[in-house]
C-alpha positions in Angstrom: -37.3 16.4 -2.6 -34.6 13.7 -4.0 -34.3 15.9 -7.2 -33.5 19.3 -4.9 -30.9 17.1 -2.8 -29.1 15.9 -6.0 -29.0 19.2 -7.8 -27.8 20.9 -4.7 -24.8 18.3 -4.2 -24.1 18.6 -7.7 -23.6 21.9 -7.4 -21.3 21.7 -4.7 -18.9 19.4 -6.8 -19.1 22.1 -9.8 -18.4 25.0 -7.4 -15.3 23.0 -5.8 -14.1 21.9 -9.7 -14.6 26.0 -10.6 -12.9 27.1 -7.5 -9.5 25.4 -8.3 -9.4 26.5 -12.1 -8.0 30.0 -11.4 -5.3 28.7 -8.9 -4.3 25.9 -11.8 -4.1 28.7 -14.4 -2.2 31.0 -12.3 0.5 28.4 -11.8 0.8 27.2 -15.5 4.3 28.1 -15.9 6.2 26.8 -18.9 8.0 23.3 -18.2 10.7 21.3 -20.0 9.6 18.7 -22.0 12.6 17.8 -23.9 16.3 18.7 -24.5 19.1 17.8 -27.1 21.1 16.5 -25.7 18.7 15.0 -23.0 19.4 14.9 -19.5 21.8 12.3 -18.2 22.7 11.4 -21.9 26.3 10.5 -23.0 27.1 12.6 -26.3 29.7 10.8 -28.3 30.0 13.1 -31.1 31.4 16.8 -31.2 28.0 19.0 -30.4 27.5 22.4 -31.8 24.0 23.3 -30.3 22.1 22.6 -27.2 18.2 22.9 -27.8 15.5 22.9 -24.9 11.9 22.3 -25.7 9.1 23.6 -23.3 5.1 22.6 -23.1 4.3 26.1 -24.1 5.8 29.2 -26.3 8.7 31.0 -24.7 8.2 35.1 -24.8 11.0 36.9 -26.2 10.6 40.3 -24.4 13.9 41.7 -26.1 13.5 40.4 -29.6 16.6 39.3 -29.7 16.6 36.2 -27.2 18.7 38.1 -24.3 15.5 37.8 -21.7 16.2 34.1 -22.0 19.3 32.7 -20.8 21.0 29.3 -21.6 24.2 28.0 -20.4 26.4 25.3 -20.8 29.3 25.0 -18.2 31.7 22.3 -17.2 33.5 20.0 -17.3 32.7 18.5 -14.0 32.3 21.3 -11.2 34.1 23.3 -13.5 32.5 26.8 -14.3 33.9 27.6 -17.4 30.9 28.8 -20.1 31.2 26.8 -23.3 28.1 28.5 -25.2 29.4 30.7 -28.1 26.2 33.0 -28.6 23.2 34.2 -27.2 20.1 32.2 -26.9 17.5 32.3 -29.6 13.5 31.7 -29.4 11.5 30.0 -31.6 8.2 29.4 -30.2 8.4 26.6 -27.8 12.2 26.1 -28.3 15.3 27.9 -27.0 18.8 27.1 -28.3 22.2 28.2 -27.9 25.5 27.5 -30.1 28.3 25.7 -28.3 31.6 24.6 -28.4 32.6 22.0 -25.9 36.0 21.5 -24.1 37.2 18.4 -23.0 35.5 15.0 -21.8 33.3 15.3 -18.7 30.0 16.3 -17.2 28.5 19.5 -18.5 25.5 21.4 -17.0 23.0 23.1 -19.0 21.4 25.9 -16.9 18.3 27.8 -18.2 16.2 30.7 -17.3 13.2 31.5 -19.8 9.8 33.9 -19.6 7.2 31.6 -19.8 3.9 32.0 -21.8 2.5 33.6 -18.5 5.0 36.1 -18.1 6.9 34.2 -15.5 10.5 33.5 -15.0 11.1 29.5 -14.7 14.9 28.2 -14.2 16.3 24.9 -13.6 19.5 22.7 -14.9 20.4 19.4 -15.8 23.5 17.7 -16.8 25.0 15.5 -19.6 28.3 13.6 -20.3 30.6 14.2 -22.9 32.6 11.1 -24.1 33.9 12.7 -27.8 36.5 10.7 -29.9 40.1 10.5 -29.4 41.8 13.6 -31.2 38.5 15.7 -31.1 39.5 19.5 -30.7 38.6 20.8 -27.4 37.4 24.3 -26.9 39.0 26.4 -24.2 35.7 28.2 -23.4 35.4 31.4 -21.4 35.1 32.5 -17.8 32.0 34.4 -18.4 28.8 34.0 -20.5 29.2 35.9 -23.9 25.7 37.3 -23.2 24.4 39.6 -20.6 22.0 38.6 -18.3 20.0 41.9 -18.0 18.2 41.7 -21.1 19.4 44.6 -22.5 21.5 42.9 -25.2 23.4 39.8 -26.6 26.8 41.0 -27.2 30.0 38.8 -26.7 32.1 40.0 -24.1 35.8 39.4 -23.5 37.3 36.0 -23.4 33.9 34.7 -25.3 34.8 31.6 -27.6 34.0 32.3 -31.2 33.4 28.9 -32.6 34.4 25.1 -32.3 38.3 24.7 -31.5 38.4 28.4 -30.2 41.6 29.3 -28.5 40.8 32.6 -26.6 41.8 32.6 -22.9 39.2 32.8 -20.3 39.2 36.0 -18.4 38.6 36.8 -14.8 35.0 36.1 -13.9 32.6 39.1 -13.8 29.8 40.1 -11.6 27.1 39.2 -14.3 24.2 37.5 -12.9 23.5 34.2 -13.9 20.3 31.8 -14.1 19.3 30.3 -10.4 19.2 26.3 -10.5 16.0 25.6 -9.1 12.7 26.4 -10.7 10.6 29.0 -9.1 7.2 27.6 -10.9 4.7 25.9 -8.4 4.0 22.3 -9.5 1.0 22.3 -12.0 0.6 18.4 -11.4 0.3 19.0 -7.6 -2.7 21.6 -8.1 -4.2 19.4 -10.9 -4.4 16.4 -8.3 -5.6 18.7 -5.6 -8.4 19.7 -7.9 -9.0 16.0 -9.2 -9.2 15.1 -5.2 -11.9 17.7 -4.3 -14.0 16.7 -7.3 -13.8 13.0 -6.4 -14.8 13.7 -2.9 -17.7 16.0 -4.1 -19.2 13.1 -6.4 -18.9 11.0 -3.4 -20.9 13.5 -1.4 -23.4 13.3 -4.0 -23.7 9.9 -4.0 -24.0 9.8 0.0 -26.7 12.3 -0.3 -28.8 10.3 -2.8 -28.4 7.1 -0.9 -29.5 8.5 2.1 -32.6 10.1 0.5 -33.6 6.6 -0.8 -33.3 5.1 2.5 -35.2 7.8 4.7 -38.9 6.8 5.0 -41.4 9.3 3.7 -42.9 11.8 6.3 -46.2 11.2 7.5 -48.9 12.7 5.2 -46.6 12.8 1.9 -48.2 11.6 -1.1 -46.7 9.2 -3.5 -46.0 11.9 -6.0 -43.8 13.9 -3.6 
């Protein structure tokens, strides 16, 4: 009898754990695990590339990187773009060439296609404090890459490299990455799964202890 109760309780625990596995897998969007420059870092030397590293591979649906956006804007609250080319994808890394302008805070905004096919987007800032006399790029009012996934050619007003003197053009209506991530927090899902498994284990212990304390029914033999 006790063996049957124990097996039943263990089955409940296993079922509870397995029930949450599809939910955890469905919400396993890529998430940022590192960046260069890092979030809230202070860069004191001229910067030519911004690189993001994710926990899983980033999908390049276009083959040119244009379905993944990586922009660098600033300084401060400015919206001038300082990326000088389109984002490129190498497994878990997404990079874009940049030529920064004056000293100040810059915002890195990304929108990538994660390994599960879902779009993930967010942003962070870093400070730029170059040495005196460093040439400042003027940047562009628009990103040099289209955001419709159809290509990655530079448009009017895009910078062509460090120290570019191209004048910004009027802002275009090209959609830009959103600042908030649209992926469910995987950590929360895992935490819920662990909590359910722990509760199920507690239930097993209660069943076992209760079975041990329950006096045998009249007429039951020692081997029951």
